[in-house]
MIZAFI-335726 format. One record per residue: x, y, z of N, C-alpha, C in turn. Coordinates in steps of 0.1 Angstrom, whole numbers. Last residue first. Layout:
BEGIN
n.east  n.north  n.up  ca.east  ca.north  ca.up  c.east  c.north  c.up
X  Y  Z  X  Y  Z  X  Y  Z
...
END
This chain:
BEGIN
n.east  n.north  n.up  ca.east  ca.north  ca.up  c.east  c.north  c.up
-184  438  -410  -179  437  -424  -190  435  -434
-195  462  -386  -195  448  -392  -191  448  -406
-175  485  -371  -185  482  -380  -184  468  -386
-169  490  -337  -164  485  -350  -176  482  -359
-176  521  -321  -179  507  -323  -174  503  -337
-159  542  -299  -162  540  -313  -164  525  -316
-172  553  -269  -163  544  -276  -168  542  -290
-174  588  -262  -181  575  -264  -172  566  -272
-163  610  -235  -165  606  -249  -173  593  -250
-143  634  -217  -154  625  -218  -157  622  -233
-114  641  -198  -121  641  -210  -133  631  -209
-103  662  -170  -107  650  -176  -113  652  -190
-96  688  -160  -88  676  -157  -90  664  -166
-112  709  -168  -98  712  -164  -89  700  -162
-130  692  -194  -129  702  -183  -115  705  -180
-147  682  -224  -135  682  -215  -137  693  -204
-164  661  -248  -163  672  -239  -151  671  -231
-160  640  -267  -172  649  -269  -171  661  -260
-139  619  -284  -140  629  -273  -151  639  -276
-142  586  -291  -144  599  -297  -147  609  -285
-119  561  -286  -129  569  -280  -130  582  -287
-109  528  -290  -109  541  -296  -121  548  -290
-90  508  -265  -102  511  -273  -101  525  -279
-75  481  -251  -72  494  -258  -83  497  -268
-80  466  -220  -83  467  -234  -78  481  -239
-77  468  -193  -65  464  -200  -68  464  -215
-109  458  -183  -97  465  -180  -85  459  -187
-131  454  -212  -125  449  -200  -113  457  -196
-163  455  -229  -150  462  -226  -145  456  -212
-188  446  -233  -177  438  -238  -163  444  -235
-202  479  -234  -205  464  -235  -192  457  -241
-199  506  -232  -189  498  -225  -191  483  -226
-207  533  -239  -207  522  -248  -197  512  -243
-187  561  -226  -198  552  -227  -197  542  -237
-159  572  -206  -166  570  -219  -177  560  -217
-133  593  -195  -146  586  -191  -154  585  -204
-100  595  -190  -110  596  -201  -122  587  -196
-83  616  -165  -89  603  -170  -97  606  -183
-52  632  -154  -66  630  -156  -70  617  -162
-25  620  -132  -31  628  -143  -46  626  -144
-19  602  -113  -15  616  -111  -21  625  -121
-30  576  -119  -31  581  -105  -27  596  -104
-11  571  -149  -20  566  -138  -18  573  -125
-9  598  -172  -2  588  -164  -12  583  -153
-22  608  -202  -25  606  -188  -17  595  -182
-19  611  -230  -17  623  -222  -18  621  -207
-28  588  -242  -13  590  -241  -10  602  -232
-56  582  -219  -50  584  -232  -35  586  -231
-73  559  -199  -63  570  -200  -59  570  -215
-106  552  -185  -93  549  -191  -84  561  -192
-136  539  -174  -126  549  -172  -112  544  -177
-170  536  -185  -157  530  -182  -147  542  -181
-204  532  -177  -193  540  -180  -180  533  -177
-223  514  -169  -227  523  -179  -215  532  -184
-211  496  -150  -222  491  -158  -226  501  -170
-175  501  -155  -187  501  -147  -199  496  -156
-141  494  -155  -153  493  -162  -165  492  -153
-108  509  -156  -120  504  -148  -132  504  -157
-89  513  -176  -85  510  -162  -96  503  -154
-79  510  -210  -90  510  -200  -85  505  -187
-65  534  -230  -62  522  -223  -71  521  -211
-74  547  -260  -76  548  -246  -73  534  -240
-68  568  -288  -66  554  -282  -67  556  -267
-93  592  -298  -80  588  -291  -80  573  -288
-106  614  -321  -107  600  -316  -93  596  -311
-119  648  -315  -109  638  -319  -112  624  -314
-137  664  -303  -139  660  -317  -129  651  -322
-113  678  -281  -127  677  -284  -129  674  -299
-87  684  -276  -90  670  -279  -105  668  -283
-85  710  -269  -80  707  -282  -84  692  -286
-91  711  -242  -102  714  -252  -98  711  -266
-68  709  -228  -76  697  -230  -87  699  -240
-58  735  -227  -50  725  -234  -59  712  -237
-78  749  -213  -75  752  -227  -68  741  -234
-75  736  -188  -88  735  -195  -86  739  -210
-49  742  -181  -52  728  -184  -65  727  -192
-53  770  -176  -44  765  -187  -47  751  -191
-70  770  -155  -74  776  -167  -66  772  -179
-54  756  -136  -67  750  -141  -72  756  -154
-34  775  -132  -31  762  -139  -44  756  -144
-47  794  -116  -41  798  -129  -38  785  -138
-55  779  -94  -65  785  -103  -59  789  -116
-29  772  -84  -38  762  -89  -49  767  -98
-19  797  -77  -12  789  -87  -22  779  -93
-37  805  -57  -36  813  -69  -29  805  -80
-32  784  -38  -45  786  -44  -44  794  -57
-5  790  -32  -8  777  -37  -22  778  -44
-7  815  -20  0  814  -33  -3  801  -40
-21  809  3  -27  818  -6  -20  817  -20
-2  792  15  -15  787  12  -22  796  1
20  809  20  21  797  11  8  792  6
7  826  38  12  831  24  14  820  15
4  810  59  -8  816  53  -5  821  39
30  803  67  21  793  61  9  799  54
56  826  56  45  822  65  36  813  59
88  816  44  75  822  41  64  818  50
120  825  55  110  815  54  96  822  53
145  840  53  133  844  46  122  833  45
175  819  48  167  830  54  154  833  46
180  784  51  180  796  43  171  807  50
180  760  65  188  771  71  188  784  62
165  743  49  160  746  62  167  758  68
180  736  27  170  747  26  165  752  39
194  713  32  201  726  33  191  738  33
178  688  52  179  695  40  185  709  42
174  676  77  187  673  70  188  681  57
140  674  74  151  672  83  163  668  75
125  697  55  128  683  56  140  682  64
98  722  54  112  717  58  113  702  58
78  728  26  79  724  40  94  719  42
59  745  2  72  742  7  71  738  22
32  730  -14  36  741  -5  50  737  1
33  719  -48  35  716  -34  38  729  -26
15  710  -76  21  720  -69  21  717  -54
15  696  -109  13  694  -95  20  705  -87
0  696  -142  9  703  -132  5  699  -118
-1  692  -176  -4  686  -163  6  691  -153
7  710  -197  -6  702  -197  -10  698  -183
19  744  -197  21  729  -194  7  722  -193
24  770  -208  12  762  -211  14  747  -209
44  790  -207  48  776  -210  36  767  -214
30  813  -201  36  812  -214  40  798  -218
20  807  -176  11  811  -186  17  810  -200
44  802  -162  34  792  -163  24  795  -175
55  828  -162  62  817  -169  52  805  -172
37  841  -145  39  845  -159  45  834  -168
41  826  -121  28  827  -128  29  831  -143
68  832  -116  64  819  -118  50  818  -126
67  860  -113  75  854  -124  71  840  -127
52  860  -89  46  866  -102  54  861  -114
71  850  -72  59  842  -74  52  847  -87
89  871  -72  93  858  -76  81  849  -80
73  891  -61  79  893  -74  83  879  -80
69  882  -35  57  883  -44  62  884  -59
97  859  -29  89  872  -27  77  871  -36
112  833  -12  103  836  -23  95  849  -20
126  826  10  131  838  3  122  841  -9
118  792  8  124  803  16  130  814  7
89  787  -12  102  784  -9  109  795  -1
62  791  -20  66  794  -6  80  789  -2
58  762  -41  55  776  -38  59  778  -23
72  741  -65  71  744  -51  68  758  -49
59  719  -91  64  731  -86  63  732  -71
61  695  -118  58  698  -104  65  711  -100
46  686  -150  56  691  -141  51  693  -127
42  674  -183  37  674  -169  49  679  -160
33  678  -216  43  681  -206  36  682  -192
29  662  -246  22  666  -233  33  667  -223
30  667  -281  38  665  -268  29  670  -256
20  670  -306  12  662  -297  18  662  -283
40  682  -321  29  690  -317  20  683  -306
71  681  -323  61  671  -319  49  678  -313
85  704  -331  89  691  -336  79  680  -334
72  723  -316  73  725  -330  76  711  -337
77  713  -290  63  713  -295  63  715  -310
105  718  -288  99  704  -287  85  703  -293
106  746  -290  112  737  -300  107  723  -300
92  753  -267  86  757  -280  92  749  -291
109  742  -247  96  738  -248  90  741  -262
132  758  -252  133  744  -254  119  738  -256
123  783  -245  128  781  -259  128  766  -262
118  778  -218  107  782  -227  111  779  -242
145  774  -210  135  763  -208  123  766  -217
156  799  -214  161  788  -222  151  776  -221
141  815  -196  140  818  -211  145  806  -219
146  805  -171  133  804  -176  132  806  -191
174  782  -169  169  795  -168  155  795  -175
188  754  -151  179  760  -161  175  774  -158
189  734  -120  195  739  -133  184  747  -141
189  743  -85  183  737  -97  188  743  -110
192  752  -59  203  745  -66  198  737  -78
174  769  -48  171  755  -48  182  746  -53
187  793  -54  186  789  -40  182  774  -38
183  793  -81  196  792  -76  196  787  -61
155  795  -82  161  783  -88  176  781  -82
152  820  -72  147  809  -64  153  796  -69
163  835  -93  169  836  -79  164  824  -70
147  829  -115  162  825  -115  168  825  -101
116  815  -112  124  826  -108  139  822  -107
103  791  -116  108  798  -128  116  810  -124
103  757  -103  101  771  -102  105  778  -115
100  728  -109  101  733  -95  98  748  -94
102  710  -130  108  723  -132  110  730  -118
103  678  -136  101  686  -124  108  700  -125
86  664  -163  99  672  -160  96  681  -147
75  640  -182  73  644  -168  86  651  -163
63  639  -214  75  641  -206  71  646  -192
51  623  -242  47  627  -228  61  628  -221
43  606  -266  47  620  -265  43  627  -252
57  574  -262  45  583  -259  50  597  -259
76  563  -290  76  567  -276  64  576  -273
72  561  -317  79  550  -310  79  551  -295
61  581  -332  52  571  -325  59  560  -318
76  601  -341  75  589  -350  66  579  -344
76  619  -320  70  623  -333  67  611  -342
92  604  -302  78  607  -299  70  610  -312
116  605  -316  110  592  -313  96  593  -310
121  633  -315  118  626  -328  112  612  -326
125  636  -287  114  642  -293  111  635  -307
149  627  -277  138  618  -275  126  623  -283
168  647  -279  169  635  -288  157  626  -288
163  664  -259  158  668  -272  159  656  -282
178  656  -239  164  651  -238  158  654  -252
203  667  -240  201  655  -248  187  650  -247
201  690  -222  201  692  -237  198  679  -244
179  682  -195  192  683  -200  191  685  -216
156  685  -176  157  691  -189  171  693  -194
149  652  -162  155  666  -160  158  672  -174
121  633  -156  131  636  -166  136  651  -163
101  617  -143  113  622  -136  125  626  -146
91  593  -169  89  601  -157  102  606  -151
78  582  -199  89  587  -192  86  596  -180
62  554  -213  60  567  -207  72  571  -198
53  534  -239  64  537  -230  64  551  -226
30  510  -250  32  524  -246  44  525  -236
45  485  -271  36  489  -261  39  504  -258
64  473  -288  50  476  -293  40  479  -282
90  467  -285  81  458  -278  66  461  -282
106  486  -297  103  474  -305  93  465  -298
110  505  -278  99  508  -289  96  495  -296
132  498  -265  119  494  -259  108  497  -269
152  509  -281  151  494  -280  137  490  -274
148  536  -277  147  530  -291  145  515  -290
153  538  -250  139  540  -255  137  534  -269
181  533  -250  172  524  -243  157  525  -248
190  555  -265  191  541  -270  182  531  -263
183  575  -247  178  575  -260  178  561  -266
197  568  -222  183  569  -223  177  568  -237
221  541  -222  218  555  -223  204  557  -227
239  518  -228  232  521  -215  230  536  -214
235  508  -262  241  516  -252  233  518  -239
234  476  -276  226  487  -270  234  495  -260
237  453  -303  244  462  -293  234  473  -289
219  422  -304  222  436  -309  228  444  -298
213  398  -292  223  398  -303  225  412  -309
195  405  -272  190  397  -283  200  398  -295
217  429  -263  204  425  -260  198  418  -273
248  439  -249  241  432  -260  227  427  -255
261  472  -243  258  458  -239  251  452  -251
282  499  -235  274  492  -246  273  477  -242
278  524  -211  284  511  -215  275  505  -225
279  551  -202  270  547  -213  275  534  -219
292  552  -178  299  557  -190  292  552  -203
278  546  -157  284  534  -164  291  538  -177
268  570  -149  278  563  -140  284  552  -147
250  575  -170  261  583  -169  272  577  -160
227  559  -171  239  554  -178  251  562  -176
204  586  -168  206  572  -169  219  568  -177
197  612  -165  211  608  -162  214  594  -164
169  612  -169  178  618  -179  193  614  -177
159  603  -145  158  595  -157  168  599  -167
164  603  -114  168  612  -125  170  604  -137
152  583  -100  153  596  -93  157  606  -104
128  566  -121  141  567  -114  141  580  -106
107  549  -145  109  557  -133  124  556  -128
85  544  -171  99  544  -167  101  554  -156
60  523  -175  62  536  -169  76  537  -164
45  507  -201  57  507  -193  59  521  -188
16  490  -209  22  504  -207  33  502  -197
7  465  -211  6  473  -223  11  487  -221
15  433  -200  16  447  -198  15  455  -211
15  405  -204  3  412  -207  4  427  -205
39  391  -202  29  389  -192  16  397  -194
54  403  -222  49  389  -224  38  385  -214
60  426  -208  52  427  -220  46  413  -223
77  417  -188  65  423  -185  55  424  -197
99  407  -203  91  397  -194  77  404  -191
108  431  -214  103  420  -223  94  410  -215
117  444  -191  106  450  -199  100  439  -208
138  427  -184  126  429  -175  114  434  -183
155  431  -206  150  417  -203  137  418  -194
160  458  -203  152  453  -215  147  439  -213
175  460  -179  162  467  -181  154  461  -192
197  444  -187  189  440  -176  175  447  -176
207  459  -208  202  446  -211  193  441  -200
216  483  -196  205  483  -205  199  469  -207
223  482  -161  227  480  -174  215  478  -184
210  507  -139  210  493  -143  215  491  -158
230  531  -122  221  527  -133  222  512  -135
231  551  -96  235  537  -99  225  532  -110
239  582  -81  233  575  -93  239  561  -95
243  580  -45  245  585  -58  239  576  -69
217  574  -20  230  574  -25  231  581  -39
194  575  -5  195  565  -16  208  565  -23
198  595  14  191  583  17  193  572  8
212  616  2  217  611  15  210  598  19
196  620  -21  209  615  -22  215  609  -9
172  630  -8  172  617  -14  186  612  -16
166  654  3  176  646  10  177  632  4
160  688  -8  159  673  -10  170  666  -2
164  714  -12  152  710  -5  150  695  -3
186  718  -27  187  722  -13  175  718  -5
200  692  -47  189  702  -45  188  705  -30
222  679  -59  222  683  -45  212  694  -42
224  649  -79  220  663  -77  221  666  -62
226  622  -84  239  630  -83  236  645  -80
208  595  -70  208  608  -77  221  616  -74
192  562  -69  200  573  -64  200  585  -74
189  538  -96  187  542  -82  195  555  -79
172  530  -127  183  534  -119  179  537  -104
148  522  -138  161  520  -146  173  524  -138
118  505  -131  129  514  -126  142  511  -133
88  506  -144  101  500  -147  112  509  -142
55  498  -135  66  507  -134  79  499  -136
29  487  -157  39  484  -147  49  495  -147
-5  477  -168  7  486  -167  16  483  -156
-22  455  -167  -19  461  -180  -9  472  -179
-27  445  -141  -19  437  -150  -15  444  -163
-22  471  -116  -30  463  -125  -22  456  -135
6  467  -93  -2  475  -102  -12  466  -109
23  451  -80  12  457  -72  4  466  -80
36  419  -90  34  433  -93  22  438  -84
63  396  -88  50  401  -82  48  415  -85
76  385  -120  77  389  -106  63  393  -101
75  376  -146  76  390  -144  77  395  -130
71  348  -142  84  353  -147  86  368  -145
55  341  -110  55  344  -124  67  350  -129
66  315  -89  65  330  -91  64  333  -105
55  289  -68  58  294  -81  56  309  -82
57  266  -47  59  281  -46  64  286  -59
57  239  -53  44  246  -50  46  261  -51
82  230  -56  72  225  -65  59  232  -63
98  241  -36  100  246  -49  89  241  -59
89  251  -6  86  240  -14  87  245  -29
105  262  24  103  264  10  100  251  2
93  272  54  98  259  47  94  261  32
103  301  72  95  294  62  102  282  57
100  321  101  108  311  93  98  303  84
96  351  108  86  341  104  92  330  95
118  365  115  106  368  122  95  357  120
138  357  97  140  356  112  127  357  120
126  363  73  130  349  76  132  347  91
125  391  75  113  383  74  116  368  78
152  397  75  144  400  87  131  392  87
159  389  50  165  382  61  157  385  74
145  408  35  141  394  34  147  386  45
159  431  43  144  430  46  140  415  45
184  426  33  182  428  47  168  426  51
179  425  6  184  413  12  182  414  27
172  452  1  163  441  -2  167  429  6
175  481  6  182  470  14  174  457  13
163  504  -4  171  495  -13  178  483  -6
164  522  27  160  520  13  169  511  5
170  503  58  169  515  50  164  512  35
152  485  83  162  486  73  160  498  64
145  471  114  144  483  106  155  483  96
124  448  132  136  451  125  134  464  117
102  448  150  111  436  149  124  440  143
91  472  174  93  469  159  104  458  158
89  481  199  86  467  197  87  463  182
93  508  201  104  499  206  101  485  202
84  533  186  79  520  185  90  510  189
97  557  192  83  557  192  77  543  192
124  549  191  119  557  202  104  556  203
126  536  166  127  528  178  122  536  191
125  559  150  114  549  149  114  541  162
148  572  157  136  579  160  124  569  159
167  553  148  166  556  162  153  563  166
164  551  120  160  540  128  159  544  143
162  565  95  161  572  109  157  562  119
161  550  74  174  556  76  174  563  90
134  544  71  143  534  78  157  539  81
124  561  54  123  565  68  132  556  76
127  546  30  134  559  32  135  563  47
125  511  38  123  523  30  130  535  35
109  493  66  119  495  56  117  508  48
101  474  95  100  487  88  112  488  78
80  449  106  93  452  100  92  465  92
60  437  133  62  447  122  77  449  119
36  425  149  48  419  144  52  427  131
12  438  154  22  438  165  35  432  160
-15  443  143  -8  430  142  3  428  153
-26  468  150  -34  458  144  -28  444  144
-5  483  161  -18  481  169  -26  469  164
14  482  141  17  477  155  5  474  163
0  494  121  4  480  119  8  474  133
-3  520  132  -15  512  129  -11  497  128
24  528  133  16  527  146  4  518  143
31  528  106  38  519  115  29  517  128
14  549  98  12  536  93  19  525  101
25  570  112  11  566  115  8  552  110
50  572  100  49  568  114  35  564  118
41  579  74  48  567  76  47  562  91
30  605  79  21  594  74  28  580  76
53  618  88  42  616  97  33  605  93
68  617  64  73  610  76  62  607  86
52  633  49  53  619  45  59  611  56
57  657  62  43  652  61  43  637  58
84  661  57  79  658  71  65  653  71
94  642  28  89  654  34  84  651  49
106  616  25  110  627  17  106  641  23
102  590  34  108  600  43  112  613  36
80  562  34  85  574  27  91  584  37
83  526  40  80  540  43  85  550  33
67  497  41  77  504  33  74  519  33
63  474  65  58  488  62  70  495  54
52  441  67  62  450  63  56  464  60
42  419  93  38  430  84  50  438  80
37  384  97  45  395  99  41  406  89
15  368  94  25  364  104  35  375  107
-18  380  87  -3  381  84  5  376  96
-45  384  91  -40  371  85  -25  370  83
-48  409  102  -50  397  111  -46  384  104
-42  426  81  -33  426  92  -35  412  100
-46  413  47  -51  419  59  -41  418  70
-37  399  26  -43  412  23  -48  419  35
-5  383  25  -18  385  32  -24  398  29
11  360  4  9  374  7  -5  376  14
34  334  15  21  339  8  19  354  12
67  323  8  58  331  16  45  334  8
87  311  -7  76  303  -2  65  310  6
106  325  -20  110  318  -8  99  310  -2
91  338  -39  100  328  -44  105  319  -32
80  357  -22  71  347  -28  79  335  -33
102  372  -16  96  365  -5  87  354  -11
108  383  -42  118  374  -35  111  366  -24
84  397  -46  88  387  -55  98  377  -49
85  416  -24  74  405  -25  78  394  -34
107  431  -33  107  424  -20  97  413  -20
98  442  -57  110  433  -57  110  425  -44
76  457  -48  74  446  -57  86  436  -57
89  476  -33  79  467  -26  77  455  -35
102  490  -53  110  483  -42  101  473  -36
80  500  -67  89  490  -74  97  483  -63
72  518  -48  63  507  -51  71  496  -58
92  537  -49  91  529  -37  82  517  -39
86  547  -73  99  541  -72  99  532  -59
61  560  -70  62  547  -78  75  540  -76
63  571  -34  63  573  -49  63  559  -56
45  561  -4  55  569  -12  52  568  -27
41  528  10  39  542  9  48  549  0
26  498  15  36  504  7  32  519  5
24  472  37  19  485  35  30  493  28
17  437  37  25  448  32  17  461  32
22  405  53  14  417  49  22  428  45
28  372  47  34  385  49  24  396  44
26  339  61  20  350  53  26  364  57
39  307  56  38  319  64  33  330  55
19  280  42  30  290  41  28  301  51
13  249  58  7  262  53  18  272  53
32  221  46  27  230  57  22  243  51
18  197  24  28  207  26  23  216  38
8  164  34  5  177  29  16  188  33
26  135  24  22  144  35  19  158  29
12  111  1  22  122  4  17  131  16
4  79  13  0  91  7  10  102  10
21  49  6  18  59  16  15  73  10
6  21  -9  14  33  -11  11  44  0
8  -12  0  0  0  0  9  12  0
END
């Protein structure tokens, strides 16, 4: 009589709270992929987890407060907590508030996080049961994914502490990035969102090393990487691009349809005096000339940016320069932050800190000005038919995005005629109306032959 096989022990379960930017989300995905390969299951709730990971953000004081609140909630709801991410660099302050935390690791310390999980919840790995998809574990919907091409940053912006937390620029060789992109596309991803701390600087630390991908030479450089990714036949969207001169090389690729005509460039301000205090590159005239040249070469180009108002020393004249520049630049998508101190940032010691009520007033004026610009820019799509990548489908209306919309931070395309439509589909939508943020329309139905 044959002895029946013993059932495999139930896997230990890991819960995850992921905070911060898309780059931190990629870190969370890498950690979960390794843990899943090691046999751990993923728990969607606190009470079902044997240990909880909190991947923190530490960029702004408000983000630190959110991270500390998340740690506190995880401690209260579960009690077995491991902290990682940017705030993990301040281990002593975390220990002071939460002495019962099991372990604390800093950003990008993937192996240390996994070791801490193994120590807190030892696992028996069964290679015949614990399968991981080739693209790894993803925390985004199946049809889009963030693709991180480098870590760290060589800049020393006075308001930022990212280089002290994440170090100097470390680029991934181009063939590593391309192999990951290929796996994602084979798994059904239709949009690759390229992220890093400084996407334009990609490959600089490797001296633009030439590598081989599928028998072809590829330089570890942004233009060449984008050209290679174009061959995958999916949307490729660039984030966190600094306005270096060589960014202009990307515009022909966008005009030819090889790359989405979309650039996310954090300009931060327009006043030359404030830009110098921020330790940021660029003059307002040169940047405007660059924008005009880009749009002449690629009229469809969509520009997204972020700005800071109320930076130390910002006068009413500086702010007026920003509004004037904004009106002339006519950016499509804009985010605006009220300045706040960050522990360890050089800007904290600058003279002329702006009162909170003035920051608030300027923020509202900025947003009103930009809403009018956005409304004008979106109106140009009325009457046109756009390709739309579907994110959500309801009984009467679906929500998707055009080439002009990155997930979660930009607008949406809401459309009717949704029968048979599923998330991840690419459909054609005739745009019938627009406002300051979103487009509305109806799906174009295919005519029977």
